[in-house]
Structure formats: structure tokens, C-alpha cells
C-alpha positions in Angstrom: -24.2 84.5 108.4 -22.1 87.4 109.6 -23.2 90.0 112.3 -24.3 92.5 109.7 -26.4 89.9 107.9 -27.9 88.8 111.2 -28.8 92.4 112.1 -30.4 93.0 108.7 -32.4 89.8 109.0 -33.6 90.8 112.5 -34.7 94.2 111.3 -36.1 92.9 108.0 -34.5 95.8 106.1 -32.7 95.9 102.8 -29.2 97.2 102.5 -30.5 100.5 101.1 -32.9 100.8 104.1 -30.1 100.0 106.5 -27.9 102.7 104.9 -30.7 105.2 105.1 -31.3 104.4 108.8 -27.6 104.5 109.6 -27.2 107.9 107.9 -30.2 109.3 109.7 -28.9 108.1 113.0 -25.4 109.5 112.2 -26.9 112.9 111.3 -28.8 113.0 114.6 -25.6 112.3 116.5 -23.8 115.0 114.5 -26.6 117.5 115.4 -26.0 117.0 119.1 -22.2 117.4 118.8 -22.5 120.3 116.3 -24.4 122.4 118.8 -21.6 122.1 121.4 -19.0 123.0 118.8 -21.0 126.0 117.7 -21.3 127.2 121.3 -17.6 126.8 121.9 -16.8 128.6 118.7 -19.1 131.5 119.5 -17.6 131.8 122.9 -14.1 131.9 121.4 -15.1 134.5 118.9 -16.1 136.9 121.7 -12.9 136.6 123.7 -10.6 139.0 121.7 -13.2 141.7 122.2 -13.0 141.5 126.0 -10.9 144.1 127.8 -8.9 141.5 129.7 -7.8 139.8 126.4 -5.0 142.3 126.0 -3.4 141.1 129.3 -2.9 137.5 128.1 0.7 136.4 127.9 2.1 134.8 124.7 1.4 131.2 125.9 -2.2 132.1 126.5 -2.6 133.8 123.2 -1.1 130.8 121.5 -3.4 128.6 123.3 -6.3 130.8 122.3 -5.4 130.7 118.6 -4.9 126.9 118.8 -8.3 126.5 120.5 -10.0 128.7 117.9 -8.5 126.8 115.0 -9.3 123.4 116.5 -12.9 124.6 117.0 -13.1 125.7 113.4 -11.7 122.4 112.2 -14.2 120.5 114.4 -17.0 122.5 112.9 -15.8 121.9 109.4 -15.4 118.1 110.0 -18.8 117.8 111.6 -20.5 119.6 108.8 -18.6 117.7 106.1 -21.1 114.7 106.0 -23.8 117.1 104.8 -21.5 118.3 102.0 -20.5 114.7 101.2 -24.2 113.8 101.0 -25.0 116.8 98.9 -22.1 116.2 96.5 -23.1 112.5 96.0 -26.8 113.0 96.1 -28.6 110.6 93.7 -25.3 109.0 92.7 -26.1 105.6 94.3 -23.3 106.1 96.8 -25.3 105.9 100.1 -23.0 103.2 101.5 -19.9 105.3 100.8 -21.6 108.3 102.2 -22.4 106.5 105.5 -18.9 105.0 105.7 -17.2 108.3 105.0 -19.5 110.3 107.3 -18.9 107.8 110.1 -15.1 108.3 109.7 -15.5 112.1 109.6 -17.5 111.9 112.8 -14.7 109.9 114.5 -12.1 112.4 113.3 -14.3 115.2 114.5 -14.5 113.7 118.0 -10.7 113.6 118.1 -10.4 117.2 117.0 -13.2 118.2 119.5 -11.3 116.5 122.3 -8.3 118.6 121.5 -10.4 121.8 121.2 -12.1 121.2 124.6 -8.8 120.3 126.2 -7.2 123.4 124.8 -10.1 125.6 125.9 -9.9 124.3 129.5 -6.1 124.8 129.4 -6.6 128.5 128.4 -9.4 129.3 130.8 -7.9 127.6 133.9 -4.5 129.1 133.1 -6.1 132.6 133.0 -8.1 132.0 136.2 -5.7 130.0 138.3 -2.3 129.6 136.6 -0.4 127.0 134.7 -0.1 124.1 137.2 -3.9 123.9 137.7 -4.5 124.5 134.0 -2.4 121.5 133.0 -4.1 119.2 135.5 -7.5 120.3 134.4 -6.6 120.0 130.7 -5.2 116.5 131.4 -8.4 115.5 133.2 -10.4 116.9 130.3 -8.4 114.9 127.8 -8.6 111.7 129.9 -12.4 112.1 130.4 -13.0 112.6 126.6 -10.8 109.6 125.7 -12.4 107.3 128.3 -16.0 108.3 127.5 -15.7 108.7 123.7 -13.3 105.9 122.9 -12.9 103.7 126.0 -16.6 103.3 126.8 -17.6 102.2 123.2 -14.7 99.7 123.2 -15.8 98.3 126.5 -19.4 98.0 125.4 -18.3 96.4 122.1 -16.3 93.8 124.0 -19.3 93.0 126.2 -21.6 92.7 123.2 -19.1 90.5 121.4 -18.7 88.2 124.4 -22.5 88.0 124.8 -23.0 87.1 121.1 -20.4 84.3 121.1 
């Protein structure tokens, strides 16, 4: 009996029930992340209308455009599971929807990591200058990678060792 079968037996749920539960859990996770993406995107939309925006140098403007496009891409990726579900509604494809949505969520976290890193780079560059901006952006990137990728891998390793 593999791990998936063991978990299903422990929960006394059918594969359809498991897929429904997994999709509901994934949607809840996406709701949390989507709020942050929307706040970042809204903030970025206001920047060009600020009087100080005209004083940005070409690097800062390029960083702004990059950050804006990354935030848009993150928003699109994080809302794609809803579109996938809607497009495949009542087609008997719940397992595929869950798998595809999970992959989209992972891709969205990668893009969000880049958007957050880029936003920190822009803001710290404007406030303090390039050296501090690159240090802060690097710290942001490292923090996201450690917490969003490293921590789950560490916990997975622990769970695997515990179960063997």
C-alpha cells in the first residue's frame, strides 16, 4: 500500500472526495496568496501617478515595469485554477484540475518571489540607493526561497523519515 492509499484509508474517503478536499484546500491557499498579490499590484498601479515618479532613473523605471509585469503574471497564474475549474466543470477531470492547479500555484509562488524581490529592489533603491537595494532584494529572494521551498522540503524529509 503506497502513501496515498494509506492516507485515503486513514481518512475513509474515496478518490473523488480526496480530490474535492485537495481542491478546496488549494483554493483556500490561493485566496491567502491572491490577497497579497492584489495589494502589491494595487500599490504598483498608483506609483506612476505620484509626483516623485518622474525623478526615477532608467534602472528604476525598468525595475518598476518588471515588477508590475511580474505582479500581473502572478495574479494571472494564481487565478488560473478558477478558470481551469470553470473550463473543465462537470467533465470528470477533478484529478487533472487538482494536479494542474497545484502546479500553477507552485509557478505562481516562483513569479511572486520575483515580483516581491523586484519591488524591494525598486523601493530600497529609491529610498537608500543601489548597494542597499541589492542587499535587501537578495535577502528577500533568499527568505522566499527558504520559507516557500526549503521549509516544505525539510518538513517532507522529516515526515518521510518518520514514516519509514
